[in-house]
N, C-alpha and C positions, 0 to 999 in steps of 0.2 A: 542825981542821974538815976534813972530807974534800973533796978537790977535785971529786969526782963530784957533790956536793950541788947545785952551782950550774948544772945543765944549763939551767934556765929562764933564768937570767941570761945564760948564754952565747948562747942563742938570741936574746935581746933585743939583746945587744951586736952579734951578727952582722947582725940586721935593721937596726939603727941604722946600722951601717957601710955596708951596701948602700944605704940611703937617702941617707946623706951622700955616697957616691960618685956617686949618680944626680943629685944637685943641685950637684955641683961646678961652678965657673964655666966650665970647659972644656966640660963636657957641656951646660950651658945655652946656651953660645954656639953649639955645634954644632946643637942643636935649633932655636934661633932662626934660624940660617943656613939650616936645612932648610925652615923655614916661609917665609923670605924667597925661597928658590929656588922653592918651590911657587907663591908668589904671582906671581913674575916670569914663570913659565911660563903662569899664567892671564892675565897681562897680554899675553903674546904671542898667546894665543888671541884675546883681545879685539882686538888690533891686526890679526890675520889676518882676522877678521870685518869690521872696518872697512875694511881694504884691499880685500877682495874686493867690498865694496859701494861704497865711496867712490871708488876709482880709476876704474871705468867711468863712474860718475856725473860725476866731474870731467871726463873726456874728452868726455862728451856735451854739456858746456857749449860745446864748439866750434861747435855749430850756431847759437849766439847770438853768441859773441864771436870766432869764428874760432879756428884752432889756435894756442895760446900755449905758450911753453916750459914753463910751470909744469905743463901737462897731461902733457907728456912726463916731467917729473920725478916726478909722482904715479904714473904707470904704472911707471916704473923702480923707485920705492920700493915699490910693491905687489909687484913681482916679488921684490925683495930681502926683504921681509917674509915672503913665502911660502917662500922658500928657507930663511931662518933658522928659521921655524916648523917645517918638516919635519925639520930636523937639530938642533933645539934641545937634544935630549938629549945630543948630543956636545959641546956648547959650555959654557963655564964660565958661572957665574952672573954674574960681573963683566962678562964680555963682553956677555952678553945685556942686562944692565941698561944698560951703556954705549950699546949700539945703540938701546935704547928712548929714552934721552935724546937721542941724536943724531937719531933720526927726528923726535921731537917738535920739536926746535929747527930742523931743516932745513925741515920743513913750515911751522912757525910763522913763521920769519924770511922764507922765500920768499913766503909769502902776505902777510905784512905789507909787504914791499917792493913787492909787485905790486898789491895792492888796498887797502892801508892798513886803516882801520877798517871798510871795507865788507865785506870777505870774512870767512868764518868761520875762516880759518886761524889767526887770533890766539888762538883757543881753545886750540890746541895748546900755546902758550907758557904760558897760564894753568894748564892742567892739569899741565904739567911742575912747577909750583910745588907742587901737591898731591903729586905722586909723590915729589919730593925730601923734603918734610916727612914723609910717611908712611913711606917706606922708609929714610930716613937720620935726619934730625933737624930740629928747628925751625930751627937755624942754617943747615943746608943749604937748607931752604926759603926762608929769608931771602936767602941768596945768589942763589938762582934768581929770587926776586922782584926783586932789585936789577938783575940782568942783563936780566930782562924789561923793567924800567923803562927801562934804558939803550937797548936796541934799539928800543923803542917811541918813545923820544924822538928817536932818529936818524931813524926812519921818518917821524915827525911833522914833523921839521924838513925832511926831503926833500920831502914833499908841500906843506908850507907855502911853502917857498922855490921850488918848481917844478922841482927837478932829479929828482924822482920824479913820475910821472904814471900814472894808470890806463890800461891798454891797451885799454879798451872804455868805452862809454857806460854809466854806472851806471844811468841811467833805463831803458835798454833791458834791461840785465842783470837788474834787479830784477823785471821782468815775466816772467821765464823760470821755468817750473815746475821745470825741472831745477836751477836755481840754488837755489830754495827747498828742494828735496829734499836738496841738498848741505848746506844750513844745518841741516836736521833731523838729518842724519848727524853733523855736527860738534858741534852743541850739545845733542843728545838722546841718540843712540845711543852715541857715544864716551864722554861722561861717565857714562852709565848703566853701561856695561861696566867702565870704570875704577873707578868708585865701588864697584861690586860686588866687584871684586878687592881694593881697599884695605880695605873693610869686612871681608872675609874674613881679611885679614892681621891686622887689629886683633882680630878675634874669636879667631883662633888664638893670638895673643900673650897675650890675656887668659886664655884657657884654660890656656896654659902657666904663666902666673904663678899662677893658682889651683891648679894641680897642684903647683907648687913650694911654695906656702903650705901646702897640705895635707900634703905630705911633711915640711915643717919642723914643723908641728904634731904630726905623728906622731912625729917625732924627739924633740920636747919631751916628748910623752907618755911615750915610752920612757925618757927621761932622768929623768922624775919619777915613773913608775909601773912596778912590777915586772910583766913580761909574764906570768909564770906565775900569780901570785895577784891581779894588778891592784891590789895595795896600793901606797901611796906608797913611794918609795925613801927612803933615809936623808937625801938632800939635801932633798927636800920636807919630810920629817918635821922636820928641824932648823929649817927656816924656820918651820913651824907652831909648833914648840916656842918659838922666839924670840918669835913674836907672842903666844902664850899667856902667856909670862912678862911681856911688856910690859903685857898686860891685867891680870895679877895685881898688878903694881906700882901701877897706877892704882886698882884696887879693893881692894888689901890682902888679896887671896885667895891661894890656893895652886894650884900645878900639880904633877902627879905624872907620873913616867915609870916605866912597867913594862918592864923588860928581860926578854924571854922567850926562853929557849933550850930546845929540845926535848930530851927524854931518850929514848934508844933509837932515834933517827932513823937513825943510821949503820948500825945493824943491819938496818933495813928496806931501805935502799939496797943493802947488800951481799947480803942474802938474796933479796930480791924484785925488785931492779932499779930503775933510775932512774925508770921510768914509775910504779912504785908509790910511790916517794919523792915524785914530783911530785903524785900524787893526794893524798897525806897533807898536803903543804904547802898545797895548795888548800883542803882540808877544814879544816885548822888556821886558816888565814887567815879563812875564812868564819865559823867558830865564834867566833873572837875578835872579829870585827866584830859579831857578834850580841850579844856581851856588852857592849861599850863603847857609850856614848851617841852620838847622832847628831853632836854637836859635838866628840866626841873623834876621835883619829886612830890607826889601826892601820897601821904601816908595816913593811915587810920590810927588815931591815938587810942581809941576805945570808945564803945558806946556810939553816940552820934557826933563825935568830935573827930575832925580831920585836920591835918597840918599840911600846908603846901610850902615847899622850900624853893625859892626862886633865886637862881644863880645869876650873877652879873646884872643886877637891876640898877638902873640909872639913879633913881631916887625913890622916896616914899610915894610920890605922886604916881610913878609908873606901877608900883605895887598896888596902889588903890584902884588904878584903872583896871588891872587884871582881876582884883577882888570884885569889882563891879560887874565884870564879865561873868564871873562865877554866879553872882546873884541873878543875873539875867538868865543864865543857863538853868538855874534851879527854879525859875519862875514857872516853867512849864510843868503841868501836872504829871504824875507818874501813873500810868494805867495799870490797874491791878484788879482782877476779878470783876471786870466790867465797871469799875469805879475809877474816878480820877482823884488821886491822893496828892495833896499839896503840902509842901514844906517850904519854909524860908530858911534863912541863915543869918547869924551874927558873926562878923569877921573882924578879928583884931590883926593889926599890921605892926610888925616890928622890923627894924632895919639895922643891919650891922654896917658900920660900928656906931651909928648914932644912938641906938636904943639899948644895946647890950653888947658885951664883949666875949661871951661864952655861949656854947650851944644851949646849956640849961637855962641861962638867963634870957636868951633869945626866945625860947619857948614860953618862959614865965612872962616875959614882956608881952608877947602876943596873946597869951591867955588873959592877962590883965586888961589889955585893950579890948579883947572880945567881950569881957564882962561889962565894960563901959558901953560897948555897942548894944549889948542885950538890954541894959538898963534904959537905953534910949528908944527901944521899940524893936520892931521886926525888920529884917533885911537892912541892917545898919552896918556901917564900916567905921572903925575908929583906929587911929594910929597911936602907938605907944608914946609916952612922953620921952624926950631925950634924956640921956644920962648926963651927969655933970662933968665926968671925966671921960674923954673919948680916946680911942686907940691912937697911939702915936704912929706916925708914918713909917 
């Protein structure tokens, strides 16, 4: 068999190899890391917006409570957030994520120690649990939840025991419009921005997984179907042959294999080129598909060889009749480049259980019969010899 025959198969193998490389674990990890980095940058945009709005509002509470150290901390953190935001492209993803966690916990713990359950800062601790769970894992989120529980318990103990006290009168504070605006920023704006980023992360991850599934399905399709003719490969054909033989065992029927090898195909490749050969192969596959029944299978074994699997065949004579119809269908020339290209075929017929008892033996029996046909000339059909021991009923 000429090595030039399988140009279509080489293209399929090349495409499958590229797809396999694109879905390697290293590549997937890199793409997932890129998605995480993009989401972390979006989180920094969210923090920048909250800082530019929230820090001044926090400082404005001084008109009600007097200036407190926590307001200085909020302004300092806002400056830090702005600095990191503007140079974020120069920073590593790990550092930026670590800084996000540090900011959330600094604001959350400071607010919890200062105002207990009254202030909105405790929201920052709660939202850190979400970030850990979304960007890392459920286990990381559980650790963050346990740490949040621990610091909350410490703060609760401090306020209950009296060694922590609020620095202002809560009844006066709660009547401040600025205080309520701060609450809106903490419990509405901040979660909205963060949830939007996390949702985008999950959407991007799902999209990546769907893309990978699509590539795997394409690889499976390439492994099971010939790219040039779209016919099943030998692997899929063998599986279908096995299923057909199991059905024949239950019904007591017969299954036939037609092993088809083209006559004169090498001359077309050598004379007219591989594109002409590809056109002939596609035409042959389509004509043979038109001959077999809907429940039958036409597969490409490779090169210029095809296999037809015929389910529920009455006997070898019925298979020979169908093989002759294939030869008649292939007798018409294939038009290519203004020329009529002609090929014939040698067909070997094997019947289960008369000629073989396993899928591999069926294909070998058909192959042997095909060579007998080829030795007899062009456009010949031969039936495999019967085996000595047949399948029991």
